[in-house]
C-alpha positions as CSV (number, residue, x, y, z in Angstrom):
1,M,95.7,117.5,87.8
2,C,97.9,120.6,87.6
3,E,99.2,121.1,91.1
4,A,99.4,119.6,94.6
5,V,100.6,121.1,97.8
6,R,100.5,120.2,101.5
7,T,101.6,121.5,104.8
8,A,104.3,119.6,106.7
9,V,102.4,117.5,109.2
10,G,102.5,118.7,112.8
11,R,102.3,116.8,116.0
12,R,99.3,117.1,118.3
13,G,100.1,120.2,120.4
14,G,103.1,120.9,118.1
15,R,104.0,123.6,115.6
16,L,100.6,123.8,114.0
17,A,98.6,123.9,117.2
18,G,98.2,127.7,117.0
19,W,96.5,127.5,113.6
20,H,92.8,127.6,113.4
21,P,91.8,124.9,111.0
22,T,89.9,127.4,108.8
23,D,93.2,129.4,108.4
24,L,95.2,126.3,108.0
25,L,93.0,125.0,105.1
26,G,92.9,128.5,103.7
27,A,96.7,128.6,103.5
28,V,96.9,125.5,101.2
29,L,93.9,126.7,99.1
30,A,95.7,129.9,98.4
31,G,98.9,128.1,98.1
32,V,97.8,125.6,95.4
33,L,96.3,128.5,93.4
34,E,99.5,130.5,93.6
35,R,101.7,127.6,92.6
36,A,99.5,126.7,89.7
37,G,99.2,130.3,88.6
38,V,95.5,130.2,88.1
39,D,92.9,133.0,88.8
40,P,90.8,131.9,91.7
41,G,87.8,133.1,89.9
42,H,88.1,130.2,87.5
43,V,87.5,127.7,90.3
44,D,84.1,126.1,90.0
45,D,84.0,124.4,93.3
46,V,86.1,123.3,96.4
47,Q,85.7,119.9,97.9
48,A,87.5,119.5,101.2
49,G,87.7,116.5,103.5
50,C,87.4,116.8,107.3
51,V,86.4,114.1,109.8
52,T,85.7,115.9,113.0
53,Q,83.3,118.5,111.8
54,A,82.7,120.0,115.3
55,G,84.0,123.0,117.2
56,E,86.4,125.0,115.1
57,Q,85.9,122.5,112.2
58,A,82.1,122.8,112.2
59,A,79.8,124.9,109.9
60,N,81.4,123.8,106.6
61,V,85.1,124.4,107.2
62,A,85.8,124.2,103.4
63,R,83.7,127.4,102.7
64,N,84.9,129.2,105.7
65,A,88.5,128.5,104.7
66,W,88.0,129.8,101.1
67,L,86.6,133.0,102.5
68,A,89.2,133.3,105.2
69,A,91.9,133.2,102.6
70,G,90.3,136.3,100.9
71,L,89.3,134.3,97.9
72,P,86.2,135.2,95.7
73,E,82.8,134.9,97.4
74,T,81.3,133.6,94.1
75,V,83.2,130.2,94.5
76,P,81.3,127.6,96.6
77,A,82.8,125.0,98.8
78,T,81.6,121.9,100.6
79,T,83.0,119.6,103.3
80,V,83.2,115.8,102.8
81,D,83.2,113.0,105.5
82,R,84.3,109.6,104.5
83,Q,86.3,109.2,107.7
84,C,90.0,108.9,107.0
85,G,89.4,108.8,103.3
86,S,87.5,112.1,103.3
87,S,89.9,114.1,101.2
88,Q,90.7,111.2,98.9
89,Q,86.9,111.1,98.4
90,A,87.0,114.8,97.8
91,L,89.6,114.1,95.0
92,H,87.3,111.5,93.5
93,N,84.3,113.9,93.6
94,A,86.5,116.6,91.9
95,A,87.6,114.2,89.2
96,A,84.1,113.0,88.5
97,A,82.8,116.6,88.2
98,V,85.6,117.4,85.8
99,A,85.3,114.2,83.7
100,S,81.6,114.7,83.4
101,G,82.0,118.2,82.1
102,A,79.8,119.5,85.0
103,Q,82.7,121.7,86.1
104,D,86.0,122.8,84.6
105,V,88.3,123.5,87.7
106,V,87.8,122.0,91.1
107,I,90.1,122.1,94.2
108,A,90.2,118.9,96.2
109,A,91.5,119.5,99.7
110,G,91.4,118.4,103.3
111,V,92.2,119.6,106.8
112,E,92.3,118.2,110.3
113,S,93.5,119.8,113.5
114,M,93.4,116.9,115.9
115,T,94.9,119.3,118.5
116,R,92.0,121.8,118.3
117,A,89.2,119.4,117.3
118,P,90.0,116.1,119.1
119,M,89.0,112.8,117.5
120,G,85.6,111.8,118.7
121,S,84.5,115.3,119.8
122,A,82.0,115.5,117.1
123,A,79.7,113.0,118.8
124,G,80.4,114.3,122.3
125,Q,78.3,112.3,124.7
126,A,75.8,111.3,122.1
127,D,75.6,107.8,120.5
128,P,76.0,108.2,116.8
129,F,75.2,104.5,116.1
130,G,71.9,103.7,117.8
131,A,70.5,100.6,119.2
132,T,69.6,98.9,115.8
133,L,73.1,99.2,114.4
134,R,74.6,98.1,117.7
135,A,72.2,95.1,117.6
136,R,73.4,94.1,114.1
137,Y,77.1,94.3,115.1
138,P,77.3,93.5,118.9
139,E,81.1,93.1,118.5
140,G,81.3,96.9,118.0
141,V,81.8,99.1,114.9
142,A,83.9,102.0,116.3
143,A,86.9,100.5,118.0
144,Q,89.6,100.8,115.3
145,G,92.4,99.7,117.7
146,L,90.4,96.5,118.4
147,S,89.9,96.0,114.7
148,A,93.6,96.2,114.1
149,E,94.1,93.5,116.8
150,R,91.5,91.3,115.1
151,I,93.3,91.7,111.8
152,A,96.6,90.8,113.5
153,A,94.9,87.6,114.9
154,R,93.3,86.6,111.6
155,W,96.5,87.0,109.5
156,G,98.8,85.6,112.2
157,L,100.9,88.7,112.4
158,T,103.6,89.2,115.1
159,R,104.6,92.1,117.2
160,A,108.1,92.0,115.8
161,A,106.7,92.3,112.3
162,C,104.5,95.3,113.2
163,D,107.5,97.0,115.0
164,A,109.8,96.3,112.0
165,L,107.3,98.1,109.7
166,A,107.1,101.0,112.1
167,L,110.9,101.3,112.3
168,A,111.2,101.2,108.5
169,S,108.6,104.0,108.2
170,H,110.6,106.2,110.4
171,R,113.9,105.5,108.7
172,R,112.4,106.0,105.3
173,A,110.9,109.3,106.4
174,V,114.2,110.5,107.8
175,D,116.0,109.5,104.6
176,A,113.4,111.2,102.4
177,T,113.5,114.4,104.5
178,D,117.3,114.6,104.5
179,R,117.4,114.0,100.7
180,G,114.8,116.8,100.2
181,D,112.4,114.3,98.5
182,L,109.4,115.8,100.3
183,A,110.4,119.5,100.1
184,G,108.8,120.2,96.7
185,E,105.3,119.2,97.9
186,I,105.4,121.1,101.1
187,L,104.0,124.7,101.5
188,A,106.0,126.2,104.4
189,V,104.0,128.0,107.0
190,T,104.8,129.8,110.3
191,G,104.5,127.5,113.2
192,T,105.4,127.8,116.9
193,D,108.1,125.9,118.8
194,R,107.8,124.6,122.3
195,D,108.8,127.9,123.8
196,G,106.2,129.7,121.8
197,A,108.5,131.3,119.3
198,A,107.7,131.6,115.7
199,V,109.4,129.0,113.5
200,V,109.2,128.0,109.8
201,H,107.2,124.7,109.6
202,A,108.4,123.0,106.5
203,T,109.3,119.4,107.6
204,D,107.1,116.7,109.1
205,E,107.2,117.0,112.8
206,G,106.4,113.5,113.9
207,I,109.4,111.7,112.5
208,R,111.5,110.1,115.3
209,R,115.1,110.0,114.2
210,D,116.2,108.2,117.4
211,T,113.8,105.4,117.5
212,S,115.0,101.9,117.4
213,A,113.8,98.3,117.5
214,S,114.4,98.1,121.2
215,A,112.6,101.3,121.9
216,L,109.5,100.2,119.9
217,A,109.6,96.8,121.6
218,A,109.5,98.4,125.0
219,L,106.1,100.1,124.4
220,P,103.0,98.6,126.0
221,P,99.9,97.6,124.0
222,A,97.8,100.7,123.4
223,F,94.3,99.2,123.5
224,R,94.5,96.2,125.9
225,T,92.5,96.5,129.1
226,D,91.7,93.6,131.5
227,A,88.0,93.8,130.4
228,L,88.9,93.7,126.7
229,A,91.4,90.9,127.3
230,S,88.8,88.9,129.1
231,A,86.2,89.5,126.4
232,H,88.5,88.8,123.4
233,P,91.0,86.0,124.6
234,G,92.2,85.3,121.2
235,L,93.7,88.7,120.4
236,P,97.4,89.2,120.4
237,W,97.5,92.8,121.8
238,L,100.4,94.0,119.7
239,V,99.3,97.4,118.6
240,T,101.2,100.1,120.4
241,A,101.7,103.9,120.1
242,G,104.8,103.1,118.1
243,N,103.3,101.0,115.3
244,A,100.1,103.0,114.8
245,S,99.6,106.3,113.1
246,Q,100.2,109.5,115.0
247,V,97.6,112.0,116.0
248,S,98.4,115.1,113.9
249,D,97.5,118.4,112.4
250,G,97.7,119.3,108.6
251,A,96.2,120.3,105.3
252,A,96.6,119.6,101.7
253,A,95.1,120.7,98.3
254,L,95.2,119.6,94.7
255,L,94.0,121.4,91.6
256,V,91.9,119.3,89.3
257,T,91.0,120.2,85.7
258,A,90.6,118.7,82.2
259,P,93.5,119.0,79.7
260,E,91.6,121.2,77.3
261,V,90.6,123.5,80.2
262,A,94.2,123.6,81.4
263,Q,95.4,124.6,77.9
264,R,92.8,127.4,77.8
265,L,94.0,128.7,81.1
266,G,97.7,128.4,80.3
267,L,98.2,125.5,82.8
268,T,100.3,122.4,82.5
269,P,98.5,119.1,83.1
270,R,101.0,117.0,85.2
271,W,99.0,114.0,86.4
272,R,95.9,112.1,85.4
273,I,93.4,110.4,87.7
274,R,93.2,107.2,85.7
275,A,90.8,105.3,87.8
276,T,89.1,105.5,91.2
277,T,87.0,103.2,93.3
278,V,85.4,102.9,96.7
279,V,84.3,99.7,98.6
280,G,82.5,98.8,101.7
281,S,84.0,96.0,104.0
282,D,83.2,94.3,107.3
283,P,82.7,97.2,109.8
284,V,83.9,94.9,112.6
285,L,87.3,94.1,111.0
286,M,86.8,97.5,109.5
287,L,90.3,98.2,108.2
288,T,90.6,95.4,105.6
289,G,88.9,97.5,102.8
290,P,92.2,98.3,101.1
291,I,92.4,94.6,100.0
292,P,89.2,94.5,97.9
293,A,89.6,98.2,96.9
294,T,93.1,97.5,95.3
295,R,91.8,94.4,93.5
296,R,88.8,96.2,92.1
297,L,90.9,99.2,91.0
298,L,93.5,97.1,89.3
299,E,90.8,95.0,87.6
300,R,89.1,98.2,86.2
301,A,92.3,99.6,85.0
302,G,93.5,96.2,83.5
303,L,96.7,96.3,85.5
304,A,98.6,94.1,87.9
305,L,100.4,95.4,91.1
306,D,103.7,94.9,89.3
307,D,102.7,97.5,86.8
308,L,102.8,100.2,89.5
309,D,105.9,102.3,90.2
310,H,104.9,103.7,93.6
311,I,102.3,102.7,96.2
312,E,100.9,104.7,99.1
313,I,98.8,102.9,101.6
314,N,97.7,104.5,104.8
315,E,99.7,103.2,107.9
316,A,96.7,103.6,110.2
317,F,98.0,100.6,112.1
318,A,100.9,98.2,111.1
319,P,98.6,95.2,110.8
320,V,96.5,96.9,108.2
321,V,99.5,97.3,105.8
322,L,100.9,93.8,106.7
323,A,97.6,92.1,105.9
324,W,97.3,94.0,102.7
325,Q,100.8,93.1,101.6
326,T,100.2,89.4,102.5
327,E,97.0,89.3,100.4
328,L,98.3,91.3,97.4
329,G,101.9,90.2,97.4
330,A,103.2,93.8,97.0
331,D,106.9,94.5,96.8
332,P,107.7,96.3,100.2
333,E,110.2,98.5,98.4
334,R,107.5,100.2,96.4
335,V,105.1,100.6,99.3
336,N,105.4,103.8,101.3
337,P,109.0,104.3,100.2
338,L,109.1,107.8,101.8
339,G,107.6,106.7,105.1
340,G,103.9,106.6,106.1
341,A,101.6,107.8,108.8
342,I,103.4,105.9,111.5
343,A,106.3,108.3,111.0
344,L,104.8,111.3,109.2
345,G,101.5,111.5,111.1
346,H,97.9,111.2,110.2
347,P,95.8,114.3,110.2
348,L,92.5,112.5,109.5
349,G,90.6,114.6,107.0
350,A,93.7,115.9,105.3
351,Y,95.4,112.5,104.8
352,G,93.9,111.4,101.6
353,A,94.9,114.7,100.0
354,R,98.4,114.4,101.7
355,L,98.9,110.9,100.2
356,A,97.8,112.0,96.7
357,T,100.2,115.0,96.9
358,T,103.1,112.9,98.0
359,L,102.3,110.2,95.3
360,A,102.0,112.8,92.6
361,H,105.3,114.5,93.3
362,A,107.1,111.2,93.8
363,L,106.1,110.0,90.4
364,E,107.3,113.3,88.8
365,R,110.6,113.3,90.8
366,T,111.5,109.6,90.0
367,G,110.1,109.4,86.5
368,G,107.6,106.7,87.5
369,R,104.4,106.6,85.5
370,L,101.8,104.8,87.6
371,G,101.0,105.1,91.3
372,L,98.4,103.6,93.7
373,Q,96.9,105.3,96.7
374,V,94.6,103.3,99.0
375,M,93.1,104.1,102.4
376,C,91.3,102.2,105.1
377,E,88.3,104.1,106.6
378,G,86.2,104.0,109.8
379,G,82.9,102.0,109.4
380,G,84.5,99.5,107.1
381,M,85.3,101.3,103.7
382,A,88.3,102.0,101.5
383,N,89.1,104.5,98.6
384,A,91.6,103.6,96.0
385,T,93.0,105.9,93.3
386,L,95.3,105.2,90.3
387,L,97.4,108.2,89.4
388,E,99.3,108.5,86.1
389,R,102.1,110.9,85.5
390,L,101.8,112.9,82.3
391,G,104.7,114.0,80.0
């Protein structure tokens, strides 16, 4: 990999709300090319993740974004859906195409405007599961909040632990922003403030500087209803809006090529995708996939968790991260040290590329060599990526 960029993440209805997702993705596609200094005609393909492929994100948003950015018509593009791991899967696809020699230069990217294409709107009033799947899993396969509560119950997690992780996420994100640790990965774009005035959007909008343990503790359970509480009497109901990922807008892109191709094009290889994996997991618990995905990736690479300098795991819900840490024994100081989705936001289809971008730049900035990225995904899946800094 030679370059990685992202927009700062915007809140739902926030500074990026005025951006059509085609234009938002187009901005980072053009931005990654410009920063890398590569002729767009050398790109063989674009793989872009997007979850809600409906409305303004329908009809192959990857191809539309490439064309909207004024880039060559001869370059194809496709849109990938592996739920929250869509753009991480796009990165895996790009790496496989380059490693096989099938393609020389591929952009892996992702976009999601959860403001303009709300979560769940792709299905509308239709049932995407069908009677046969529902019969196999009568507990339900779509309720991620309920899955997070089931994880909390199985691992004996507490509300205090979940809120503590959320508070740490915000404080780390504040510190990272104030130090300028995230500035190098962000492509500044023009956003809109609450009064409709144009503003430079170059910092993540969802960070809450004034949150506190008491403020988080005061939030009510987000998914508890009387009916669900009656149907699931053993659940703790500890997931809140404060210890779950934020609904957000954003885009990110990475330029993937082989070292010999980079040399020919005058590019500098900066990171290597050393190993990748994807697993399926229980679709009712759904969000536990990062546990076996991490184990499989480390086994394939011949590494232990202690060999890693930096870890990014998606903070979809606090119980996901806490269960993963319990099972893997990860050092909390190396896990999401710049804040996670609870503080920075979670634009679904863009988030895998956002995590990879942050991980890549963090390794370069700190001099770390190896980093892990792992993501839970709807339907019971998880992608994991091992990134190595070169040089």
